[in-house]
C-alpha positions in Angstrom: 70.6 91.4 43.5 74.0 91.8 41.7 75.4 89.0 39.6 78.6 87.8 41.2 79.8 85.9 38.2 78.6 84.1 35.1 79.9 80.9 33.6 79.3 79.4 30.2 80.5 76.2 28.8 79.6 73.6 26.1 79.4 70.0 27.0 81.3 68.1 24.4 83.1 64.7 24.2 86.4 66.3 25.1 84.7 67.8 28.3 83.3 64.4 29.2 86.7 62.8 28.8 88.3 65.5 31.0 85.7 65.1 33.7 85.9 61.3 33.9 89.7 61.3 33.6 89.8 63.4 36.8 87.3 61.0 38.4 88.8 57.7 37.5 92.6 58.4 37.2 93.5 61.5 39.2 91.6 61.0 42.5 94.0 60.3 45.4 92.3 57.1 46.4 92.5 55.6 42.9 96.2 56.7 42.6 97.0 55.0 45.9 95.1 51.8 44.9 96.8 51.8 41.5 100.2 52.0 43.0 99.5 49.4 45.6 98.0 46.9 43.2 100.8 47.6 40.7 103.5 47.0 43.2 101.8 43.9 44.4 101.5 42.6 40.9 105.2 43.3 40.2 106.3 41.6 43.4 104.2 38.6 42.5 105.7 38.5 39.0 109.2 38.6 40.3 108.5 35.9 42.9 107.0 33.7 40.2 110.0 34.2 37.9 112.6 33.4 40.5 110.5 30.4 41.7 109.7 31.6 45.2 106.8 29.9 47.0 105.1 33.0 48.4 103.6 34.5 45.2 99.8 34.8 45.0 98.2 33.6 41.8 95.0 35.6 42.5 97.0 38.9 42.4 98.4 37.9 39.0 94.8 37.6 37.7 93.0 40.3 39.7 95.5 43.2 39.2 95.2 43.3 35.3 91.4 42.9 35.6 91.3 45.8 38.0 93.1 48.1 35.5 91.0 46.8 32.6 87.8 47.5 34.6 89.0 51.0 35.5 89.5 51.8 31.8 86.2 50.1 30.8 84.3 52.2 33.3 86.0 55.4 32.1 85.1 54.8 28.4 81.6 53.6 29.4 80.9 56.8 31.5 82.1 59.0 28.6 79.9 57.2 26.1 76.8 57.3 28.4 77.3 61.1 29.0 77.7 61.9 25.4 74.8 59.7 24.3 72.5 61.3 27.0 73.5 64.8 25.9 72.8 63.8 22.2 69.4 62.3 23.2 68.3 65.3 25.2 69.6 68.0 22.9 68.9 66.3 19.5 72.4 65.4 18.5 74.0 68.8 19.3 76.4 69.8 22.1 74.7 71.2 25.2 75.5 74.8 26.0 75.1 75.7 29.7 75.0 79.2 31.3 75.3 79.5 35.0 74.6 82.7 36.9 75.6 83.2 40.6 74.2 85.9 42.8 74.0 86.4 46.6 70.6 84.8 46.7 70.7 81.9 44.2 72.5 79.9 41.6 70.7 79.6 38.3 71.6 77.2 35.5 70.1 77.8 32.0 70.1 75.6 29.0 68.7 76.5 25.6 65.4 74.8 24.9 65.4 71.8 22.6 63.9 72.7 19.2 
């Protein structure tokens, strides 16, 4: 049973922000929705400004709310992850060691004092 590799990291606020940035802002589906909703919002703003009759008022309201919700969920997820880590580990950052072999993957955390 040889160790294939070992990984160690410390879960900090910066790590939580990086994880949730990837989830909320860098996933392909979110990027596509952001672009589509942003374009729809801009088209509706331009239509409203030049007094066209085919603008949609709901898009003018929902698009900003969608972006605000996305940022709210990001900050909330980071806050929850950090507060859980602090609760579990007594206010310190959590250090995680992972060992991978041919038979198993083992994750170890130091015990809370």
